[in-house]
MIDOSE-1310 file (N, C-alpha, C; in nm, 2 decimals, decimal comma, always signed):
residues 204
mddg	-2,78/+2,42/-2,08/-2,82/+2,29/-2,12/-2,97/+2,26/-2,09; -3,04/+2,20/-2,18/-3,18/+2,17/-2,16/-3,19/+2,08/-2,03; -3,29/+2,12/-1,95/-3,31/+2,05/-1,82/-3,33/+1,90/-1,84; -3,41/+1,87/-1,95/-3,44/+1,72/-1,97/-3,31/+1,65/-2,00
isee	-3,22/+1,71/-2,08/-3,10/+1,64/-2,12/-3,00/+1,63/-1,99; -3,00/+1,74/-1,91/-2,91/+1,75/-1,80/-2,95/+1,64/-1,69; -3,08/+1,61/-1,69/-3,12/+1,51/-1,59/-3,12/+1,37/-1,64; -3,10/+1,35/-1,77/-3,10/+1,21/-1,82/-2,98/+1,13/-1,77
lvms	-3,01/+1,01/-1,73/-2,91/+0,92/-1,68/-2,84/+0,84/-1,79; -2,71/+0,83/-1,79/-2,64/+0,76/-1,89/-2,55/+0,66/-1,81; -2,51/+0,55/-1,88/-2,43/+0,45/-1,82/-2,31/+0,41/-1,91; -2,19/+0,41/-1,86/-2,07/+0,36/-1,93/-2,08/+0,21/-1,95
evhl	-2,00/+0,16/-2,05/-1,99/+0,02/-2,07/-1,90/-0,05/-1,96; -1,83/+0,03/-1,88/-1,73/-0,02/-1,79/-1,79/-0,02/-1,65; -1,82/-0,14/-1,60/-1,86/-0,15/-1,46/-1,80/-0,28/-1,40; -1,66/-0,28/-1,39/-1,58/-0,39/-1,35/-1,62/-0,43/-1,20
gcpp	-1,67/-0,55/-1,19/-1,70/-0,61/-1,06/-1,82/-0,55/-0,99; -1,89/-0,46/-1,05/-2,01/-0,40/-0,98/-2,12/-0,50/-0,96; -2,18/-0,51/-0,85/-2,30/-0,60/-0,83/-2,41/-0,57/-0,92; -2,48/-0,67/-0,97/-2,60/-0,65/-1,05/-2,70/-0,56/-0,99
gfsg	-2,75/-0,46/-1,06/-2,85/-0,37/-1,01/-2,80/-0,26/-0,93; -2,67/-0,25/-0,91/-2,61/-0,15/-0,82/-2,60/-0,02/-0,90; -2,63/+0,10/-0,83/-2,64/+0,22/-0,91/-2,56/+0,34/-0,84; -2,50/+0,31/-0,73/-2,43/+0,42/-0,66/-2,28/+0,43/-0,70
syvs	-2,20/+0,48/-0,60/-2,05/+0,48/-0,62/-1,99/+0,35/-0,59; -1,89/+0,31/-0,66/-1,83/+0,18/-0,64/-1,68/+0,19/-0,67; -1,60/+0,11/-0,59/-1,45/+0,11/-0,61/-1,42/-0,01/-0,69; -1,37/+0,01/-0,81/-1,32/-0,11/-0,90/-1,17/-0,11/-0,89
nfti	-1,12/-0,24/-0,89/-0,97/-0,26/-0,88/-0,92/-0,31/-1,02; -0,84/-0,23/-1,08/-0,78/-0,26/-1,21/-0,64/-0,32/-1,19; -0,62/-0,44/-1,24/-0,48/-0,50/-1,23/-0,41/-0,48/-1,36; -0,30/-0,41/-1,35/-0,21/-0,38/-1,47/-0,10/-0,48/-1,47
sfps	-0,09/-0,56/-1,58/+0,01/-0,66/-1,59/+0,09/-0,65/-1,71; +0,22/-0,68/-1,70/+0,30/-0,68/-1,82/+0,42/-0,77/-1,80; +0,49/-0,82/-1,90/+0,60/-0,92/-1,89/+0,71/-0,86/-1,81; +0,77/-0,94/-1,72/+0,89/-0,89/-1,65/+1,01/-0,91/-1,73
gsdd	+1,12/-0,85/-1,68/+1,25/-0,86/-1,75/+1,28/-0,74/-1,83; +1,38/-0,75/-1,92/+1,42/-0,63/-2,00/+1,33/-0,63/-2,12; +1,28/-0,51/-2,16/+1,19/-0,49/-2,27/+1,25/-0,39/-2,37; +1,24/-0,42/-2,50/+1,29/-0,33/-2,61/+1,19/-0,33/-2,72
ldte	+1,18/-0,21/-2,78/+1,09/-0,19/-2,90/+1,18/-0,17/-3,02; +1,17/-0,26/-3,12/+1,24/-0,25/-3,25/+1,16/-0,16/-3,34; +1,19/-0,03/-3,35/+1,11/+0,06/-3,43/+1,12/+0,04/-3,58; +1,22/-0,03/-3,63/+1,24/-0,05/-3,77/+1,14/-0,17/-3,82
tkty	+1,14/-0,27/-3,74/+1,05/-0,39/-3,78/+0,92/-0,38/-3,71; +0,90/-0,28/-3,62/+0,77/-0,26/-3,55/+0,73/-0,39/-3,48; +0,83/-0,45/-3,41/+0,80/-0,56/-3,33/+0,85/-0,53/-3,19; +0,78/-0,58/-3,09/+0,82/-0,56/-2,95/+0,87/-0,69/-2,89
vsds	+0,99/-0,69/-2,84/+1,06/-0,81/-2,79/+1,06/-0,80/-2,64; +1,01/-0,90/-2,57/+1,02/-0,91/-2,43/+1,10/-1,03/-2,39; +1,22/-1,00/-2,33/+1,31/-1,10/-2,30/+1,32/-1,12/-2,15; +1,27/-1,23/-2,09/+1,28/-1,25/-1,95/+1,35/-1,39/-1,93
ssnk	+1,38/-1,42/-1,80/+1,45/-1,54/-1,77/+1,37/-1,66/-1,81; +1,23/-1,65/-1,81/+1,15/-1,76/-1,83/+1,10/-1,78/-1,97; +1,10/-1,67/-2,05/+1,05/-1,68/-2,18/+1,09/-1,56/-2,27; +1,08/-1,58/-2,40/+1,11/-1,47/-2,49/+0,99/-1,46/-2,59
qlig	+0,93/-1,35/-2,59/+0,81/-1,33/-2,67/+0,83/-1,23/-2,78; +0,78/-1,26/-2,90/+0,78/-1,17/-3,01/+0,64/-1,12/-3,03; +0,61/-0,99/-3,02/+0,48/-0,94/-3,03/+0,47/-0,86/-3,16; +0,39/-0,90/-3,25/+0,38/-0,83/-3,38/+0,25/-0,74/-3,39
fded	+0,23/-0,69/-3,51/+0,11/-0,60/-3,54/+0,02/-0,67/-3,64; -0,11/-0,66/-3,63/-0,20/-0,71/-3,73/-0,21/-0,62/-3,84; -0,30/-0,65/-3,94/-0,32/-0,57/-4,06/-0,37/-0,43/-4,03; -0,44/-0,41/-3,92/-0,49/-0,28/-3,88/-0,39/-0,20/-3,80
gdlv	-0,27/-0,25/-3,77/-0,17/-0,18/-3,70/-0,19/-0,20/-3,55; -0,28/-0,29/-3,50/-0,30/-0,31/-3,36/-0,20/-0,42/-3,31; -0,16/-0,41/-3,18/-0,07/-0,51/-3,13/-0,13/-0,64/-3,11; -0,06/-0,75/-3,15/-0,11/-0,88/-3,12/-0,04/-0,93/-3,00
lprr	-0,11/-0,93/-2,89/-0,05/-0,96/-2,76/-0,08/-1,10/-2,71; +0,01/-1,16/-2,64/-0,02/-1,29/-2,57/-0,10/-1,26/-2,45; -0,20/-1,34/-2,43/-0,29/-1,32/-2,32/-0,25/-1,41/-2,20; -0,24/-1,35/-2,08/-0,20/-1,42/-1,97/-0,30/-1,52/-1,93
inve	-0,26/-1,64/-1,88/-0,36/-1,74/-1,83/-0,38/-1,72/-1,68; -0,27/-1,68/-1,61/-0,28/-1,67/-1,47/-0,20/-1,55/-1,43; -0,26/-1,45/-1,36/-0,19/-1,33/-1,32/-0,08/-1,36/-1,23; -0,08/-1,48/-1,16/+0,03/-1,51/-1,07/+0,15/-1,57/-1,14
epsf	+0,14/-1,58/-1,27/+0,26/-1,64/-1,34/+0,38/-1,56/-1,32; +0,50/-1,62/-1,29/+0,62/-1,55/-1,26/+0,67/-1,46/-1,38; +0,63/-1,49/-1,50/+0,67/-1,42/-1,62/+0,60/-1,28/-1,63; +0,50/-1,25/-1,54/+0,43/-1,13/-1,54/+0,45/-1,05/-1,41
rsfn	+0,46/-0,92/-1,42/+0,46/-0,84/-1,30/+0,34/-0,74/-1,31; +0,29/-0,70/-1,20/+0,16/-0,63/-1,20/+0,15/-0,54/-1,09; +0,06/-0,44/-1,10/+0,02/-0,36/-0,99/-0,13/-0,33/-1,00; -0,19/-0,28/-0,89/-0,33/-0,25/-0,89/-0,36/-0,11/-0,88
vsiq	-0,46/-0,06/-0,95/-0,51/+0,07/-0,94/-0,66/+0,07/-0,89; -0,69/+0,14/-0,79/-0,83/+0,14/-0,73/-0,90/+0,27/-0,78; -1,01/+0,26/-0,84/-1,08/+0,38/-0,89/-1,23/+0,38/-0,84; -1,26/+0,48/-0,77/-1,40/+0,50/-0,73/-1,48/+0,57/-0,84
hdvm	-1,59/+0,52/-0,88/-1,67/+0,57/-0,99/-1,81/+0,54/-0,97; -1,90/+0,62/-1,04/-2,04/+0,59/-1,04/-2,08/+0,49/-1,15; -2,18/+0,41/-1,12/-2,22/+0,32/-1,22/-2,30/+0,39/-1,33; -2,38/+0,49/-1,29/-2,45/+0,58/-1,39/-2,45/+0,72/-1,33
stip	-2,47/+0,81/-1,42/-2,47/+0,95/-1,38/-2,55/+1,04/-1,48; -2,58/+1,16/-1,45/-2,64/+1,25/-1,54/-2,53/+1,30/-1,64; -2,57/+1,36/-1,75/-2,47/+1,40/-1,85/-2,37/+1,50/-1,80; -2,41/+1,60/-1,72/-2,31/+1,70/-1,67/-2,21/+1,63/-1,57
svgl	-2,24/+1,51/-1,52/-2,15/+1,44/-1,43/-2,09/+1,32/-1,48; -2,08/+1,31/-1,62/-2,02/+1,19/-1,68/-1,88/+1,16/-1,63; -1,81/+1,26/-1,58/-1,67/+1,25/-1,53/-1,66/+1,16/-1,41; -1,78/+1,12/-1,35/-1,78/+1,03/-1,24/-1,77/+0,88/-1,28
qvwk	-1,78/+0,86/-1,41/-1,78/+0,72/-1,46/-1,64/+0,69/-1,53; -1,61/+0,56/-1,55/-1,50/+0,52/-1,63/-1,55/+0,48/-1,77; -1,49/+0,54/-1,87/-1,53/+0,52/-2,00/-1,43/+0,45/-2,08; -1,47/+0,39/-2,19/-1,37/+0,31/-2,28/-1,25/+0,40/-2,32
aelv	-1,28/+0,53/-2,36/-1,18/+0,62/-2,40/-1,07/+0,63/-2,30; -1,11/+0,63/-2,17/-1,01/+0,64/-2,06/-0,92/+0,52/-2,05; -0,98/+0,41/-2,08/-0,90/+0,28/-2,08/-0,81/+0,28/-2,20; -0,85/+0,33/-2,32/-0,77/+0,33/-2,44/-0,65/+0,42/-2,41
lsdf	-0,67/+0,54/-2,36/-0,56/+0,63/-2,33/-0,47/+0,58/-2,22; -0,52/+0,51/-2,13/-0,44/+0,44/-2,03/-0,35/+0,34/-2,09; -0,40/+0,26/-2,19/-0,32/+0,16/-2,26/-0,20/+0,23/-2,33; -0,23/+0,35/-2,39/-0,12/+0,42/-2,46/-0,02/+0,47/-2,36
vlht	-0,06/+0,53/-2,25/+0,03/+0,58/-2,15/+0,12/+0,46/-2,09; +0,06/+0,35/-2,06/+0,13/+0,24/-2,01/+0,23/+0,19/-2,11; +0,19/+0,18/-2,24/+0,28/+0,13/-2,34/+0,40/+0,23/-2,36; +0,38/+0,36/-2,35/+0,49/+0,45/-2,36/+0,58/+0,45/-2,24
mlts	+0,52/+0,43/-2,12/+0,60/+0,42/-2,00/+0,69/+0,30/-2,00; +0,64/+0,19/-2,06/+0,71/+0,06/-2,06/+0,82/+0,06/-2,17; +0,80/+0,13/-2,28/+0,89/+0,11/-2,39/+0,98/+0,24/-2,41; +0,97/+0,34/-2,33/+1,05/+0,46/-2,35/+1,06/+0,54/-2,22
sefd	+1,14/+0,64/-2,22/+1,15/+0,73/-2,10/+1,08/+0,86/-2,13; +0,99/+0,87/-2,23/+0,93/+0,99/-2,28/+0,86/+1,06/-2,17; +0,79/+0,99/-2,08/+0,71/+1,05/-1,97/+0,78/+1,07/-1,84; +0,91/+1,02/-1,83/+0,98/+1,03/-1,71/+1,01/+1,17/-1,67
giva	+0,97/+1,21/-1,55/+1,01/+1,35/-1,50/+0,93/+1,46/-1,57; +0,83/+1,44/-1,64/+0,76/+1,54/-1,72/+0,66/+1,62/-1,62; +0,61/+1,73/-1,67/+0,50/+1,80/-1,61/+0,38/+1,77/-1,70; +0,28/+1,70/-1,65/+0,16/+1,66/-1,73/+0,04/+1,74/-1,70
lelg	-0,04/+1,77/-1,80/-0,17/+1,84/-1,78/-0,28/+1,75/-1,85; -0,37/+1,70/-1,77/-0,48/+1,62/-1,83/-0,60/+1,70/-1,83; -0,66/+1,71/-1,95/-0,79/+1,78/-1,97/-0,91/+1,68/-1,96; -1,01/+1,71/-1,89/-1,12/+1,62/-1,87/-1,08/+1,49/-1,81
agtg	-1,01/+1,50/-1,69/-0,95/+1,39/-1,62/-1,05/+1,29/-1,57; -1,18/+1,33/-1,54/-1,28/+1,24/-1,49/-1,24/+1,17/-1,36; -1,23/+1,04/-1,36/-1,20/+0,97/-1,24/-1,05/+0,98/-1,21; -0,97/+1,02/-1,30/-0,82/+1,04/-1,28/-0,74/+0,92/-1,31
lvgi	-0,79/+0,82/-1,37/-0,71/+0,70/-1,40/-0,59/+0,72/-1,48; -0,60/+0,80/-1,59/-0,48/+0,83/-1,67/-0,37/+0,90/-1,59; -0,41/+1,01/-1,52/-0,32/+1,09/-1,45/-0,25/+1,01/-1,33; -0,33/+0,92/-1,27/-0,28/+0,83/-1,17/-0,16/+0,74/-1,22
llar	-0,18/+0,69/-1,34/-0,08/+0,61/-1,41/+0,04/+0,70/-1,44; +0,02/+0,82/-1,49/+0,13/+0,91/-1,53/+0,21/+0,94/-1,40; +0,14/+0,96/-1,29/+0,21/+1,00/-1,16/+0,31/+0,89/-1,12; +0,31/+0,78/-1,18/+0,41/+0,68/-1,14/+0,55/+0,71/-1,19
vakt	+0,56/+0,80/-1,30/+0,69/+0,84/-1,36/+0,70/+0,99/-1,37; +0,59/+1,07/-1,37/+0,60/+1,21/-1,40/+0,65/+1,28/-1,27; +0,70/+1,41/-1,29/+0,74/+1,49/-1,18/+0,62/+1,56/-1,12; +0,54/+1,62/-1,21/+0,42/+1,69/-1,16/+0,30/+1,66/-1,26
tflt	+0,19/+1,63/-1,20/+0,07/+1,60/-1,28/-0,05/+1,68/-1,24; -0,11/+1,75/-1,33/-0,23/+1,83/-1,31/-0,35/+1,76/-1,37; -0,45/+1,73/-1,29/-0,57/+1,66/-1,34/-0,68/+1,77/-1,33; -0,74/+1,80/-1,45/-0,84/+1,91/-1,45/-0,97/+1,85/-1,51
dkgd	-1,08/+1,91/-1,45/-1,21/+1,88/-1,50/-1,31/+1,98/-1,44; -1,44/+1,96/-1,45/-1,54/+2,06/-1,41/-1,64/+2,00/-1,32; -1,67/+2,07/-1,21/-1,77/+2,03/-1,11/-1,72/+1,97/-0,99; -1,77/+2,02/-0,87/-1,72/+1,98/-0,74/-1,72/+1,82/-0,72
rvld	-1,83/+1,76/-0,76/-1,84/+1,61/-0,74/-1,73/+1,54/-0,82; -1,71/+1,58/-0,94/-1,61/+1,51/-1,02/-1,47/+1,54/-0,97; -1,44/+1,66/-0,93/-1,31/+1,69/-0,88/-1,29/+1,62/-0,74; -1,39/+1,62/-0,66/-1,37/+1,56/-0,53/-1,35/+1,41/-0,54
ncak	-1,42/+1,35/-0,64/-1,40/+1,20/-0,66/-1,26/+1,17/-0,72; -1,22/+1,26/-0,81/-1,08/+1,25/-0,86/-0,98/+1,26/-0,75; -0,99/+1,35/-0,66/-0,90/+1,37/-0,55/-0,90/+1,24/-0,46; -1,02/+1,19/-0,44/-1,02/+1,06/-0,36/-0,95/+0,95/-0,42
ninl	-0,96/+0,94/-0,56/-0,88/+0,83/-0,63/-0,73/+0,86/-0,62; -0,69/+0,98/-0,62/-0,55/+1,01/-0,60/-0,50/+0,96/-0,47; -0,58/+0,99/-0,36/-0,54/+0,94/-0,23/-0,54/+0,79/-0,22; -0,64/+0,72/-0,29/-0,64/+0,58/-0,29/-0,52/+0,51/-0,35
nsgg	-0,45/+0,58/-0,44/-0,34/+0,53/-0,52/-0,21/+0,59/-0,50; -0,20/+0,68/-0,40/-0,08/+0,76/-0,38/+0,04/+0,68/-0,35; +0,02/+0,56/-0,29/+0,13/+0,47/-0,26/+0,21/+0,43/-0,38; +0,16/+0,43/-0,50/+0,23/+0,39/-0,62/+0,29/+0,50/-0,69
fsag	+0,29/+0,62/-0,64/+0,35/+0,74/-0,72/+0,50/+0,74/-0,70; +0,57/+0,80/-0,80/+0,71/+0,81/-0,79/+0,75/+0,90/-0,68; +0,87/+0,89/-0,62/+0,91/+0,96/-0,51/+0,92/+1,11/-0,54; +0,86/+1,20/-0,46/+0,86/+1,34/-0,48/+0,77/+1,39/-0,58
vavh	+0,68/+1,31/-0,63/+0,58/+1,36/-0,73/+0,48/+1,45/-0,67; +0,44/+1,55/-0,75/+0,33/+1,64/-0,71/+0,21/+1,61/-0,80; +0,09/+1,59/-0,74/-0,03/+1,56/-0,81/-0,14/+1,66/-0,77; -0,19/+1,74/-0,86/-0,29/+1,84/-0,83/-0,42/+1,82/-0,90
vrel	-0,53/+1,85/-0,84/-0,66/+1,85/-0,90/-0,71/+1,99/-0,91; -0,75/+2,03/-1,03/-0,79/+2,17/-1,05/-0,92/+2,17/-1,14; -1,00/+2,27/-1,12/-1,11/+2,29/-1,21/-1,07/+2,37/-1,33; -1,11/+2,32/-1,45/-1,08/+2,39/-1,58/-1,21/+2,38/-1,66
dwte	-1,28/+2,49/-1,68/-1,40/+2,49/-1,75/-1,37/+2,54/-1,90; -1,39/+2,45/-1,99/-1,35/+2,49/-2,13/-1,44/+2,59/-2,19; -1,56/+2,61/-2,13/-1,66/+2,71/-2,18/-1,63/+2,85/-2,13; -1,53/+2,87/-2,04/-1,50/+3,00/-1,98/-1,37/+3,05/-2,05
pwpp	-1,35/+3,18/-2,06/-1,23/+3,23/-2,12/-1,11/+3,21/-2,03; -0,99/+3,21/-2,10/-0,86/+3,19/-2,03/-0,77/+3,31/-2,04; -0,71/+3,36/-1,94/-0,70/+3,30/-1,80/-0,83/+3,33/-1,73; -0,86/+3,26/-1,62/-0,98/+3,29/-1,55/-0,97/+3,42/-1,48
krtq	-1,09/+3,49/-1,47/-1,09/+3,62/-1,40/-1,10/+3,61/-1,25; -1,03/+3,69/-1,18/-1,03/+3,69/-1,04/-1,08/+3,83/-0,99; -1,16/+3,82/-0,89/-1,20/+3,95/-0,83/-1,09/+4,00/-0,73; -1,09/+4,13/-0,70/-0,99/+4,19/-0,62/-0,98/+4,12/-0,48
gecp	-0,87/+4,07/-0,45/-0,85/+4,01/-0,32/-0,87/+3,86/-0,32; -0,91/+3,81/-0,43/-0,94/+3,66/-0,44/-0,81/+3,58/-0,44; -0,80/+3,48/-0,36/-0,68/+3,40/-0,35/-0,69/+3,28/-0,44; -0,58/+3,22/-0,48/-0,58/+3,10/-0,56/-0,65/+2,99/-0,49
pnnr	-0,71/+2,90/-0,56/-0,78/+2,78/-0,50/-0,68/+2,70/-0,42; -0,73/+2,64/-0,31/-0,65/+2,55/-0,23/-0,64/+2,41/-0,30; -0,53/+2,34/-0,26/-0,52/+2,21/-0,31/-0,63/+2,12/-0,26; -0,68/+2,04/-0,35/-0,79/+1,94/-0,30/-0,72/+1,82/-0,23
């Protein structure tokens, strides 16, 4: 990669709660909230019904196929249940280290994972492999229901930061879950070559 490009600093749109002018590593807390009670997805009418003791909500889709969701007024409302995810990330980074930041695509994929976890058992007990895990947010959410989760990316700083985020959130993982951080370089051939006597990498 050209040295000029590799040293160029880039910034994600996501800097939740970061102080103005801050440029180092920061821990952001994401609150994940969803209605309590029994939840069902009507696949024929494409409407999502949330039925709780305090309210019954009908959630439809707009003309673009996006969910039309009720917005919570207060996170402490009894009709909502929530949990927190803490993510250490950089406010800005060089292009080779963009995995240290939280990007919008990571949040979109997290929304998909959460919706699937809430409306089906598709991810329950699975073995998941995430490519380009970055800060590990998606894999951390999957680890709440999966049996084994592998989070892969490239570069020691990115992998060490991902491992730190796993430790920060391990209390929310499902019982007996195994979460591993591994380096996977898409530019290298598969399977990776090992020299004679080389041992498999240790768990981070």
